[in-house]
C-alpha positions, 0 to 999 in steps of 0.5 A: 519523557523517555516513555513519551519518546518511545511511544511516539517512535512506536506510533511513527513506526506503525504509521510508516508500516501502514503507509508501506502496506497501503503503497504495496496494495495500491501497486497491486490494484494498479497492476490488476487494473492494467492486466484487466484492461489488457485482457479486456482489449485482447478478449474483445469483451 
């Protein structure tokens, strides 16, 4: 029972870390998109 609980906790921790990384990556993508839009607007390309 303990082994199952430990592996479940580890799996949950892994999922949690993966979600945090995905969230951070999403933020970077959004930031890049807004910077690109701003540069495009300023540059008049």
